[in-house]
PyMOL commands that place a pseudoatom at each C-alpha (Angstrom):
pseudoatom trace, name=CA, resn=GLU, resi=1, chain=A, elem=C, hetatm=0, pos=[108.810, 129.901, 69.330]
pseudoatom trace, name=CA, resn=LYS, resi=2, chain=A, elem=C, hetatm=0, pos=[111.701, 128.405, 71.295]
pseudoatom trace, name=CA, resn=TRP, resi=3, chain=A, elem=C, hetatm=0, pos=[111.807, 131.331, 73.723]
pseudoatom trace, name=CA, resn=THR, resi=4, chain=A, elem=C, hetatm=0, pos=[108.032, 131.400, 74.142]
pseudoatom trace, name=CA, resn=ASP, resi=5, chain=A, elem=C, hetatm=0, pos=[108.201, 127.776, 75.308]
pseudoatom trace, name=CA, resn=VAL, resi=6, chain=A, elem=C, hetatm=0, pos=[111.110, 128.563, 77.648]
pseudoatom trace, name=CA, resn=LYS, resi=7, chain=A, elem=C, hetatm=0, pos=[109.138, 131.437, 79.214]
pseudoatom trace, name=CA, resn=ASN, resi=8, chain=A, elem=C, hetatm=0, pos=[105.977, 129.346, 79.539]
pseudoatom trace, name=CA, resn=GLN, resi=9, chain=A, elem=C, hetatm=0, pos=[107.891, 126.597, 81.339]
pseudoatom trace, name=CA, resn=ASN, resi=10, chain=A, elem=C, hetatm=0, pos=[109.862, 128.982, 83.592]
pseudoatom trace, name=CA, resn=ASP, resi=11, chain=A, elem=C, hetatm=0, pos=[107.680, 131.820, 84.842]
pseudoatom trace, name=CA, resn=LYS, resi=12, chain=A, elem=C, hetatm=0, pos=[110.515, 133.388, 86.858]
pseudoatom trace, name=CA, resn=ILE, resi=13, chain=A, elem=C, hetatm=0, pos=[113.010, 133.571, 83.991]
pseudoatom trace, name=CA, resn=LYS, resi=14, chain=A, elem=C, hetatm=0, pos=[113.859, 137.025, 82.626]
pseudoatom trace, name=CA, resn=LEU, resi=15, chain=A, elem=C, hetatm=0, pos=[114.985, 137.041, 79.013]
pseudoatom trace, name=CA, resn=HIS, resi=16, chain=A, elem=C, hetatm=0, pos=[117.368, 139.682, 77.662]
pseudoatom trace, name=CA, resn=LEU, resi=17, chain=A, elem=C, hetatm=0, pos=[117.570, 140.638, 74.009]
pseudoatom trace, name=CA, resn=ILE, resi=18, chain=A, elem=C, hetatm=0, pos=[121.083, 141.689, 73.072]
pseudoatom trace, name=CA, resn=GLY, resi=19, chain=A, elem=C, hetatm=0, pos=[122.091, 142.554, 69.555]
pseudoatom trace, name=CA, resn=LYS, resi=20, chain=A, elem=C, hetatm=0, pos=[120.376, 144.403, 66.751]
pseudoatom trace, name=CA, resn=LEU, resi=21, chain=A, elem=C, hetatm=0, pos=[116.579, 144.524, 66.857]
pseudoatom trace, name=CA, resn=GLN, resi=22, chain=A, elem=C, hetatm=0, pos=[114.932, 145.076, 63.489]
pseudoatom trace, name=CA, resn=THR, resi=23, chain=A, elem=C, hetatm=0, pos=[111.652, 146.996, 63.459]
pseudoatom trace, name=CA, resn=ASN, resi=24, chain=A, elem=C, hetatm=0, pos=[109.864, 144.131, 61.703]
pseudoatom trace, name=CA, resn=LYS, resi=25, chain=A, elem=C, hetatm=0, pos=[110.700, 141.857, 64.670]
pseudoatom trace, name=CA, resn=VAL, resi=26, chain=A, elem=C, hetatm=0, pos=[109.571, 144.238, 67.436]
pseudoatom trace, name=CA, resn=LYS, resi=27, chain=A, elem=C, hetatm=0, pos=[106.148, 142.646, 67.942]
pseudoatom trace, name=CA, resn=TYR, resi=28, chain=A, elem=C, hetatm=0, pos=[107.835, 139.319, 68.716]
pseudoatom trace, name=CA, resn=ALA, resi=29, chain=A, elem=C, hetatm=0, pos=[110.578, 140.810, 70.858]
pseudoatom trace, name=CA, resn=VAL, resi=30, chain=A, elem=C, hetatm=0, pos=[108.200, 142.845, 73.021]
pseudoatom trace, name=CA, resn=LYS, resi=31, chain=A, elem=C, hetatm=0, pos=[106.097, 139.748, 73.601]
pseudoatom trace, name=CA, resn=ILE, resi=32, chain=A, elem=C, hetatm=0, pos=[109.001, 137.519, 74.646]
pseudoatom trace, name=CA, resn=PHE, resi=33, chain=A, elem=C, hetatm=0, pos=[111.815, 139.613, 76.128]
pseudoatom trace, name=CA, resn=ASP, resi=34, chain=A, elem=C, hetatm=0, pos=[111.814, 141.334, 79.508]
pseudoatom trace, name=CA, resn=TYR, resi=35, chain=A, elem=C, hetatm=0, pos=[114.874, 143.442, 78.638]
pseudoatom trace, name=CA, resn=ILE, resi=36, chain=A, elem=C, hetatm=0, pos=[115.954, 145.011, 75.356]
pseudoatom trace, name=CA, resn=HIS, resi=37, chain=A, elem=C, hetatm=0, pos=[119.599, 146.120, 75.355]
pseudoatom trace, name=CA, resn=SER, resi=38, chain=A, elem=C, hetatm=0, pos=[119.711, 147.727, 71.931]
pseudoatom trace, name=CA, resn=LEU, resi=39, chain=A, elem=C, hetatm=0, pos=[117.391, 150.695, 71.402]
pseudoatom trace, name=CA, resn=ASP, resi=40, chain=A, elem=C, hetatm=0, pos=[119.379, 152.490, 68.719]
pseudoatom trace, name=CA, resn=SER, resi=41, chain=A, elem=C, hetatm=0, pos=[117.016, 154.811, 66.812]
pseudoatom trace, name=CA, resn=GLU, resi=42, chain=A, elem=C, hetatm=0, pos=[113.879, 156.911, 66.999]
pseudoatom trace, name=CA, resn=LYS, resi=43, chain=A, elem=C, hetatm=0, pos=[112.191, 154.641, 64.446]
pseudoatom trace, name=CA, resn=LEU, resi=44, chain=A, elem=C, hetatm=0, pos=[112.755, 151.657, 66.736]
pseudoatom trace, name=CA, resn=ALA, resi=45, chain=A, elem=C, hetatm=0, pos=[111.576, 153.623, 69.791]
pseudoatom trace, name=CA, resn=LYS, resi=46, chain=A, elem=C, hetatm=0, pos=[108.289, 154.452, 68.045]
pseudoatom trace, name=CA, resn=LYS, resi=47, chain=A, elem=C, hetatm=0, pos=[107.766, 150.837, 67.033]
pseudoatom trace, name=CA, resn=ILE, resi=48, chain=A, elem=C, hetatm=0, pos=[108.452, 149.523, 70.546]
pseudoatom trace, name=CA, resn=ALA, resi=49, chain=A, elem=C, hetatm=0, pos=[106.037, 152.130, 71.954]
pseudoatom trace, name=CA, resn=GLU, resi=50, chain=A, elem=C, hetatm=0, pos=[103.292, 151.008, 69.585]
pseudoatom trace, name=CA, resn=GLU, resi=51, chain=A, elem=C, hetatm=0, pos=[103.788, 147.341, 70.391]
pseudoatom trace, name=CA, resn=GLN, resi=52, chain=A, elem=C, hetatm=0, pos=[104.017, 147.721, 74.150]
pseudoatom trace, name=CA, resn=GLN, resi=53, chain=A, elem=C, hetatm=0, pos=[100.709, 149.582, 74.077]
pseudoatom trace, name=CA, resn=LYS, resi=54, chain=A, elem=C, hetatm=0, pos=[99.062, 146.916, 71.874]
pseudoatom trace, name=CA, resn=GLN, resi=55, chain=A, elem=C, hetatm=0, pos=[100.372, 144.060, 74.015]
pseudoatom trace, name=CA, resn=ASP, resi=56, chain=A, elem=C, hetatm=0, pos=[100.053, 145.795, 77.396]
pseudoatom trace, name=CA, resn=VAL, resi=57, chain=A, elem=C, hetatm=0, pos=[103.644, 145.023, 78.368]
pseudoatom trace, name=CA, resn=LYS, resi=58, chain=A, elem=C, hetatm=0, pos=[106.533, 147.296, 79.190]
pseudoatom trace, name=CA, resn=PRO, resi=59, chain=A, elem=C, hetatm=0, pos=[110.014, 145.816, 78.687]
pseudoatom trace, name=CA, resn=LYS, resi=60, chain=A, elem=C, hetatm=0, pos=[113.023, 147.320, 80.419]
pseudoatom trace, name=CA, resn=ILE, resi=61, chain=A, elem=C, hetatm=0, pos=[115.113, 149.101, 77.825]
pseudoatom trace, name=CA, resn=PHE, resi=62, chain=A, elem=C, hetatm=0, pos=[118.712, 150.225, 77.402]
pseudoatom trace, name=CA, resn=ILE, resi=63, chain=A, elem=C, hetatm=0, pos=[119.611, 152.976, 74.941]
pseudoatom trace, name=CA, resn=GLN, resi=64, chain=A, elem=C, hetatm=0, pos=[122.548, 151.884, 72.796]
pseudoatom trace, name=CA, resn=ILE, resi=65, chain=A, elem=C, hetatm=0, pos=[125.154, 154.617, 72.368]
pseudoatom trace, name=CA, resn=ASN, resi=66, chain=A, elem=C, hetatm=0, pos=[127.736, 154.639, 69.593]
pseudoatom trace, name=CA, resn=LEU, resi=67, chain=A, elem=C, hetatm=0, pos=[130.521, 156.265, 71.633]
pseudoatom trace, name=CA, resn=GLY, resi=68, chain=A, elem=C, hetatm=0, pos=[133.207, 155.234, 69.168]
pseudoatom trace, name=CA, resn=LYS, resi=69, chain=A, elem=C, hetatm=0, pos=[131.307, 156.836, 66.264]
pseudoatom trace, name=CA, resn=GLU, resi=70, chain=A, elem=C, hetatm=0, pos=[131.878, 153.637, 64.291]
pseudoatom trace, name=CA, resn=SER, resi=71, chain=A, elem=C, hetatm=0, pos=[130.001, 153.535, 60.993]
pseudoatom trace, name=CA, resn=GLN, resi=72, chain=A, elem=C, hetatm=0, pos=[129.459, 149.766, 61.214]
pseudoatom trace, name=CA, resn=LYS, resi=73, chain=A, elem=C, hetatm=0, pos=[127.768, 150.019, 64.627]
pseudoatom trace, name=CA, resn=SER, resi=74, chain=A, elem=C, hetatm=0, pos=[124.321, 151.248, 65.517]
pseudoatom trace, name=CA, resn=GLY, resi=75, chain=A, elem=C, hetatm=0, pos=[123.539, 153.573, 68.358]
pseudoatom trace, name=CA, resn=ILE, resi=76, chain=A, elem=C, hetatm=0, pos=[122.577, 157.043, 69.397]
pseudoatom trace, name=CA, resn=ASP, resi=77, chain=A, elem=C, hetatm=0, pos=[125.214, 159.744, 69.090]
pseudoatom trace, name=CA, resn=GLU, resi=78, chain=A, elem=C, hetatm=0, pos=[126.384, 160.957, 72.471]
pseudoatom trace, name=CA, resn=ASP, resi=79, chain=A, elem=C, hetatm=0, pos=[125.413, 164.537, 71.586]
pseudoatom trace, name=CA, resn=ASP, resi=80, chain=A, elem=C, hetatm=0, pos=[121.807, 163.452, 70.971]
pseudoatom trace, name=CA, resn=LEU, resi=81, chain=A, elem=C, hetatm=0, pos=[121.497, 161.200, 74.003]
pseudoatom trace, name=CA, resn=GLU, resi=82, chain=A, elem=C, hetatm=0, pos=[119.831, 163.580, 76.456]
pseudoatom trace, name=CA, resn=SER, resi=83, chain=A, elem=C, hetatm=0, pos=[117.111, 164.700, 74.047]
pseudoatom trace, name=CA, resn=PHE, resi=84, chain=A, elem=C, hetatm=0, pos=[116.585, 161.127, 72.795]
pseudoatom trace, name=CA, resn=HIS, resi=85, chain=A, elem=C, hetatm=0, pos=[116.238, 159.857, 76.360]
pseudoatom trace, name=CA, resn=LYS, resi=86, chain=A, elem=C, hetatm=0, pos=[113.678, 162.552, 77.223]
pseudoatom trace, name=CA, resn=ARG, resi=87, chain=A, elem=C, hetatm=0, pos=[111.677, 161.779, 74.114]
pseudoatom trace, name=CA, resn=CYS, resi=88, chain=A, elem=C, hetatm=0, pos=[111.700, 158.039, 74.822]
pseudoatom trace, name=CA, resn=VAL, resi=89, chain=A, elem=C, hetatm=0, pos=[110.413, 158.573, 78.361]
pseudoatom trace, name=CA, resn=ASN, resi=90, chain=A, elem=C, hetatm=0, pos=[108.019, 161.482, 77.875]
pseudoatom trace, name=CA, resn=GLU, resi=91, chain=A, elem=C, hetatm=0, pos=[106.665, 160.973, 74.374]
pseudoatom trace, name=CA, resn=PHE, resi=92, chain=A, elem=C, hetatm=0, pos=[106.992, 157.231, 73.785]
pseudoatom trace, name=CA, resn=ASN, resi=93, chain=A, elem=C, hetatm=0, pos=[106.428, 156.157, 77.417]
pseudoatom trace, name=CA, resn=LEU, resi=94, chain=A, elem=C, hetatm=0, pos=[109.305, 153.666, 77.265]
pseudoatom trace, name=CA, resn=ASN, resi=95, chain=A, elem=C, hetatm=0, pos=[110.771, 152.128, 80.401]
pseudoatom trace, name=CA, resn=ILE, resi=96, chain=A, elem=C, hetatm=0, pos=[114.365, 153.287, 79.909]
pseudoatom trace, name=CA, resn=ILE, resi=97, chain=A, elem=C, hetatm=0, pos=[116.414, 151.780, 82.713]
pseudoatom trace, name=CA, resn=GLY, resi=98, chain=A, elem=C, hetatm=0, pos=[119.925, 152.304, 81.379]
pseudoatom trace, name=CA, resn=ILE, resi=99, chain=A, elem=C, hetatm=0, pos=[122.425, 152.742, 78.599]
pseudoatom trace, name=CA, resn=MET, resi=100, chain=A, elem=C, hetatm=0, pos=[124.543, 150.281, 76.634]
pseudoatom trace, name=CA, resn=CYS, resi=101, chain=A, elem=C, hetatm=0, pos=[127.695, 150.508, 74.552]
pseudoatom trace, name=CA, resn=LEU, resi=102, chain=A, elem=C, hetatm=0, pos=[130.171, 148.350, 72.685]
pseudoatom trace, name=CA, resn=PRO, resi=103, chain=A, elem=C, hetatm=0, pos=[133.532, 150.156, 72.651]
pseudoatom trace, name=CA, resn=PRO, resi=104, chain=A, elem=C, hetatm=0, pos=[135.680, 149.891, 69.536]
pseudoatom trace, name=CA, resn=PHE, resi=105, chain=A, elem=C, hetatm=0, pos=[137.335, 146.468, 69.483]
pseudoatom trace, name=CA, resn=ASP, resi=106, chain=A, elem=C, hetatm=0, pos=[140.818, 147.808, 68.773]
pseudoatom trace, name=CA, resn=GLU, resi=107, chain=A, elem=C, hetatm=0, pos=[140.893, 150.593, 71.367]
pseudoatom trace, name=CA, resn=ASP, resi=108, chain=A, elem=C, hetatm=0, pos=[141.341, 150.764, 75.127]
pseudoatom trace, name=CA, resn=PRO, resi=109, chain=A, elem=C, hetatm=0, pos=[137.798, 150.383, 76.540]
pseudoatom trace, name=CA, resn=ILE, resi=110, chain=A, elem=C, hetatm=0, pos=[138.485, 152.267, 79.781]
pseudoatom trace, name=CA, resn=PRO, resi=111, chain=A, elem=C, hetatm=0, pos=[137.833, 155.808, 78.430]
pseudoatom trace, name=CA, resn=PHE, resi=112, chain=A, elem=C, hetatm=0, pos=[134.542, 154.550, 76.950]
pseudoatom trace, name=CA, resn=PHE, resi=113, chain=A, elem=C, hetatm=0, pos=[133.535, 152.892, 80.230]
pseudoatom trace, name=CA, resn=LYS, resi=114, chain=A, elem=C, hetatm=0, pos=[134.330, 156.091, 82.137]
pseudoatom trace, name=CA, resn=LYS, resi=115, chain=A, elem=C, hetatm=0, pos=[132.230, 158.085, 79.664]
pseudoatom trace, name=CA, resn=MET, resi=116, chain=A, elem=C, hetatm=0, pos=[129.340, 155.642, 80.109]
pseudoatom trace, name=CA, resn=GLN, resi=117, chain=A, elem=C, hetatm=0, pos=[129.501, 156.017, 83.876]
pseudoatom trace, name=CA, resn=ASN, resi=118, chain=A, elem=C, hetatm=0, pos=[129.349, 159.820, 83.512]
pseudoatom trace, name=CA, resn=LEU, resi=119, chain=A, elem=C, hetatm=0, pos=[126.476, 159.666, 81.010]
pseudoatom trace, name=CA, resn=SER, resi=120, chain=A, elem=C, hetatm=0, pos=[124.531, 157.276, 83.222]
pseudoatom trace, name=CA, resn=GLU, resi=121, chain=A, elem=C, hetatm=0, pos=[124.943, 159.556, 86.218]
pseudoatom trace, name=CA, resn=SER, resi=122, chain=A, elem=C, hetatm=0, pos=[123.938, 162.648, 84.239]
pseudoatom trace, name=CA, resn=LEU, resi=123, chain=A, elem=C, hetatm=0, pos=[120.723, 160.938, 83.087]
pseudoatom trace, name=CA, resn=LYS, resi=124, chain=A, elem=C, hetatm=0, pos=[120.139, 159.505, 86.573]
pseudoatom trace, name=CA, resn=LEU, resi=125, chain=A, elem=C, hetatm=0, pos=[119.918, 155.969, 85.232]
pseudoatom trace, name=CA, resn=LYS, resi=126, chain=A, elem=C, hetatm=0, pos=[120.866, 153.048, 87.456]
pseudoatom trace, name=CA, resn=GLU, resi=127, chain=A, elem=C, hetatm=0, pos=[121.818, 150.427, 84.867]
pseudoatom trace, name=CA, resn=ILE, resi=128, chain=A, elem=C, hetatm=0, pos=[124.772, 150.203, 82.485]
pseudoatom trace, name=CA, resn=SER, resi=129, chain=A, elem=C, hetatm=0, pos=[125.170, 147.354, 80.018]
pseudoatom trace, name=CA, resn=MET, resi=130, chain=A, elem=C, hetatm=0, pos=[128.815, 147.173, 78.940]
pseudoatom trace, name=CA, resn=GLY, resi=131, chain=A, elem=C, hetatm=0, pos=[131.778, 144.876, 79.074]
pseudoatom trace, name=CA, resn=MET, resi=132, chain=A, elem=C, hetatm=0, pos=[132.438, 141.541, 77.444]
pseudoatom trace, name=CA, resn=SER, resi=133, chain=A, elem=C, hetatm=0, pos=[134.578, 138.507, 78.205]
pseudoatom trace, name=CA, resn=ASN, resi=134, chain=A, elem=C, hetatm=0, pos=[137.842, 140.330, 77.494]
pseudoatom trace, name=CA, resn=ASP, resi=135, chain=A, elem=C, hetatm=0, pos=[137.114, 143.566, 79.415]
pseudoatom trace, name=CA, resn=TYR, resi=136, chain=A, elem=C, hetatm=0, pos=[134.300, 142.941, 81.893]
pseudoatom trace, name=CA, resn=MET, resi=137, chain=A, elem=C, hetatm=0, pos=[136.515, 143.445, 84.961]
pseudoatom trace, name=CA, resn=ASP, resi=138, chain=A, elem=C, hetatm=0, pos=[137.301, 146.977, 83.784]
pseudoatom trace, name=CA, resn=ALA, resi=139, chain=A, elem=C, hetatm=0, pos=[133.628, 147.580, 82.997]
pseudoatom trace, name=CA, resn=LEU, resi=140, chain=A, elem=C, hetatm=0, pos=[132.704, 146.627, 86.548]
pseudoatom trace, name=CA, resn=LYS, resi=141, chain=A, elem=C, hetatm=0, pos=[135.079, 149.298, 87.903]
pseudoatom trace, name=CA, resn=PHE, resi=142, chain=A, elem=C, hetatm=0, pos=[132.965, 151.873, 86.068]
pseudoatom trace, name=CA, resn=LYS, resi=143, chain=A, elem=C, hetatm=0, pos=[129.629, 150.669, 87.444]
pseudoatom trace, name=CA, resn=ALA, resi=144, chain=A, elem=C, hetatm=0, pos=[128.545, 148.174, 84.773]
pseudoatom trace, name=CA, resn=THR, resi=145, chain=A, elem=C, hetatm=0, pos=[125.472, 146.348, 86.051]
pseudoatom trace, name=CA, resn=TYR, resi=146, chain=A, elem=C, hetatm=0, pos=[125.046, 144.002, 83.071]
pseudoatom trace, name=CA, resn=ILE, resi=147, chain=A, elem=C, hetatm=0, pos=[127.968, 142.339, 81.294]
pseudoatom trace, name=CA, resn=ARG, resi=148, chain=A, elem=C, hetatm=0, pos=[128.220, 139.907, 78.377]
pseudoatom trace, name=CA, resn=VAL, resi=149, chain=A, elem=C, hetatm=0, pos=[130.624, 137.067, 79.090]
pseudoatom trace, name=CA, resn=GLY, resi=150, chain=A, elem=C, hetatm=0, pos=[129.573, 134.489, 76.493]
pseudoatom trace, name=CA, resn=SER, resi=151, chain=A, elem=C, hetatm=0, pos=[132.987, 133.310, 75.355]
pseudoatom trace, name=CA, resn=LYS, resi=152, chain=A, elem=C, hetatm=0, pos=[134.203, 132.940, 78.973]
pseudoatom trace, name=CA, resn=ILE, resi=153, chain=A, elem=C, hetatm=0, pos=[131.299, 130.573, 79.555]
pseudoatom trace, name=CA, resn=PHE, resi=154, chain=A, elem=C, hetatm=0, pos=[130.742, 128.898, 76.177]
pseudoatom trace, name=CA, resn=GLY, resi=155, chain=A, elem=C, hetatm=0, pos=[134.158, 129.299, 74.544]
pseudoatom trace, name=CA, resn=ASN, resi=156, chain=A, elem=C, hetatm=0, pos=[135.073, 131.235, 71.426]
pseudoatom trace, name=CA, resn=ARG, resi=157, chain=A, elem=C, hetatm=0, pos=[132.861, 131.089, 68.378]
pseudoatom trace, name=CA, resn=SER, resi=158, chain=A, elem=C, hetatm=0, pos=[134.203, 129.032, 65.535]
for i in range(1, 158): cmd.bond("trace and resi %d" % i, "trace and resi %d" % (i + 1))
show_as sticks, trace
zoom trace
């Protein structure tokens, strides 16, 4: 409700959903958010496709990739990315504009950022969502177009 009011009062604002999107929340997310940075499964892709058709909207979407193969993180496996991307565009009619990743916290992010740049180029996607307050400058060197710098702006979470 809060974000609906924000959008109604600011018609030029573009809202970005970052973080996990549960399938039971898709109908709300598609209605409110202009960008979804966390498409991480076929099940979610199908649900977004259904809702965007019902609501006659088409959010801009990033495919989340689990490059670090971390069990606690969601995301498409790199080996499945090309076929998943094709399916999202051709079968589900999703507006895939880019890819997103969260490198492992305890590893050097640069190899992951380089990999993201290569994957983005191979899929001919223009947008890359990667980099946070502690590594965004490195992410920018590898063509990040969207970064998350919350703690640099708002301070660390307590």
